[in-house]
C-alpha positions in Angstrom: -26.4 17.0 39.1 -23.0 15.9 40.3 -19.7 16.0 38.8 -19.2 12.6 37.6 -22.5 12.6 36.1 -21.3 16.1 34.2 -18.2 14.7 33.1 -19.8 11.3 31.9 -22.3 13.6 29.8 -19.3 15.8 28.4 -17.0 12.7 27.2 -20.2 10.9 25.5 -20.8 14.2 23.4 -17.2 14.5 22.7 -17.5 10.6 21.8 -20.6 11.2 19.6 -18.9 14.1 17.8 -15.6 12.4 16.8 -17.6 9.0 16.1 -19.8 11.3 13.8 -16.7 13.1 12.0 -14.7 9.9 11.9 -17.7 8.1 10.2 -18.3 11.2 7.7 -14.6 11.4 6.7 -14.4 7.5 6.1 -17.3 8.1 3.7 -15.7 10.3 2.0 -13.8 7.1 -0.2 -15.5 3.9 0.0 -14.9 1.2 -2.4 -17.1 0.9 -5.4 -17.2 -2.6 -6.3 -15.0 -5.2 -6.9 -14.1 -7.4 -10.3 -13.1 -10.9 -10.8 -9.8 -11.4 -11.8 -8.9 -13.3 -15.0 -5.8 -15.1 -16.2 -3.2 -13.3 -18.7 -3.0 -15.2 -22.1 0.7 -16.4 -22.4 3.0 -13.5 -22.8 0.5 -10.8 -21.3 1.4 -8.7 -18.2 4.3 -7.5 -18.0 5.8 -8.1 -14.4 8.6 -5.5 -14.7 9.0 -3.6 -11.7 7.6 -6.5 -9.6 4.3 -5.5 -11.1 1.4 -7.9 -10.2 -0.5 -9.9 -12.4 -4.4 -10.8 -12.2 -4.8 -14.1 -10.4 -7.9 -16.5 -12.2 -11.1 -16.1 -9.8 -9.3 -13.4 -7.3 -11.4 -10.4 -6.1 -10.2 -7.2 -6.5 -11.6 -4.1 -4.9 -12.2 -0.9 -7.0 -12.6 2.7 -6.1 -14.2 5.7 -8.2 -12.3 7.7 -5.8 -9.4 8.9 -3.7 -8.7 10.5 -0.4 -9.2 14.0 -0.1 -6.1 16.1 -1.7 -4.6 18.5 0.9 -1.3 20.5 1.3 0.4 17.2 2.6 -1.4 14.3 1.1 -0.4 10.7 2.1 0.0 8.4 -0.5 2.2 5.4 -1.7 4.7 5.7 -4.1 5.2 2.5 -6.6 7.5 2.1 -9.4 6.6 2.3 -13.2 8.0 2.3 -16.6 6.3 4.7 -18.8 8.9 3.5 -21.6 7.3 1.8 -25.0 7.2 -2.0 -23.8 7.3 -1.2 -20.0 4.9 -2.3 -17.6 2.9 0.6 -17.9 1.3 -0.7 -20.9 0.4 1.7 -23.9 1.0 5.3 -24.4 -0.1 7.5 -21.3 -3.4 8.8 -21.3 -2.7 12.7 -20.8 -0.6 13.1 -24.2 -0.9 9.8 -25.9 3.0 9.2 -25.6 5.7 7.2 -23.9 8.3 9.0 -21.3 11.8 7.8 -20.5 12.4 6.3 -17.0 14.9 9.4 -16.7 12.1 11.9 -16.8 10.1 12.5 -13.4 6.4 11.6 -14.5 3.7 9.9 -12.7 0.1 8.2 -12.9 -2.3 9.1 -10.3 -5.0 6.8 -8.8 -8.2 7.6 -10.8 -9.7 9.9 -7.6 -6.6 12.1 -7.9 -6.3 11.8 -11.7 -9.9 13.7 -11.9 -10.8 12.7 -15.3 -7.6 14.0 -16.6 -7.8 17.3 -14.6 -4.3 16.9 -13.6 -2.9 16.0 -17.0 0.2 17.6 -17.8 0.2 19.4 -14.3 3.2 19.2 -12.0 2.8 17.7 -8.6 5.5 18.0 -5.6 6.3 14.5 -4.1 8.2 14.2 -0.5 9.9 11.1 0.9 13.4 10.8 2.6 13.8 14.2 3.5 13.9 15.3 0.0 11.2 16.6 -2.7 10.9 16.2 -6.3 8.2 17.8 -9.1 6.9 15.2 -11.4 4.4 15.5 -14.2 1.1 13.9 -14.5 0.9 11.9 -17.5 -1.2 8.9 -16.8 -4.2 7.6 -14.7 -3.4 4.4 -12.5 -7.0 3.1 -13.1 -8.8 2.1 -9.7 -12.3 1.2 -11.4 -10.9 -1.4 -14.2 -8.0 -4.2 -14.2 -7.6 -7.5 -15.4 -7.8 -7.2 -19.1 -6.0 -6.5 -21.9 -6.1 -2.6 -21.6 -4.6 -2.9 -18.3 -1.9 -5.1 -19.0 -3.8 -8.0 -17.3 -2.8 -6.2 -14.2 -5.3 -5.4 -11.0 -6.9 -2.2 -10.3 -4.8 0.3 -8.6 -5.5 1.0 -4.4 -7.0 4.5 -4.6 -4.2 6.1 -2.5 -1.3 5.4 -5.5 1.0 7.7 -6.8 2.8 5.6 -9.6 6.2 7.2 -10.6 9.2 6.5 -12.9 12.8 5.8 -11.9 13.6 9.3 -12.2 11.1 9.9 -9.0 12.8 7.4 -6.7 16.2 8.4 -8.0 15.3 12.2 -7.1 14.1 11.1 -3.8 17.2 9.3 -2.6 15.3 6.2 -2.0 17.8 3.1 -2.0 16.8 0.6 -5.0 16.2 -2.1 -2.3 13.7 0.0 -1.0 11.8 0.5 -4.5 8.1 -1.3 -4.7 5.7 0.4 -2.4 7.1 3.5 -0.3 5.1 5.8 2.2 5.0 9.5 0.9 3.1 12.6 0.9 2.1 14.7 -2.3 0.8 18.1 -3.3 -0.1 20.1 -6.2 2.8 21.9 -7.4 
């Protein structure tokens, strides 16, 4: 066998191995379904912090999982108010309490929330050259939405760390950039 054939075989084997591994990684967290949006009744769906409200008939992707947690898990930081009357809706799942916007607290996407396994534990969030510890107090539901229980907001994507203003301030992110921000996080 000549060297060009041998090289071609090696390249094909490497490609096949990478394709196999990439496919397996992609299968770790695939969408679990879709839900159809419903129009919020008048006065429902608090748009504070640029929260989205469901749109009638729009299809929203749902997830029962999140990407694997590593020592440096990539995520998107979003802004949420955990105070009474805030866009977070009702009291937090973990302790049935409201939390001040001045307290570093977060809600995690369904897979990372892990049925409450991370409740009242701290995670470390890193971005903008800084880090902050925040307490997990709620789930950002990736499986349901567009109903009264979820303040007529769509399901969360599967890679969300939904954080209070205190987290954003501690990371030194300018207020004009608040909304969606690429971060990493880990269990503290």
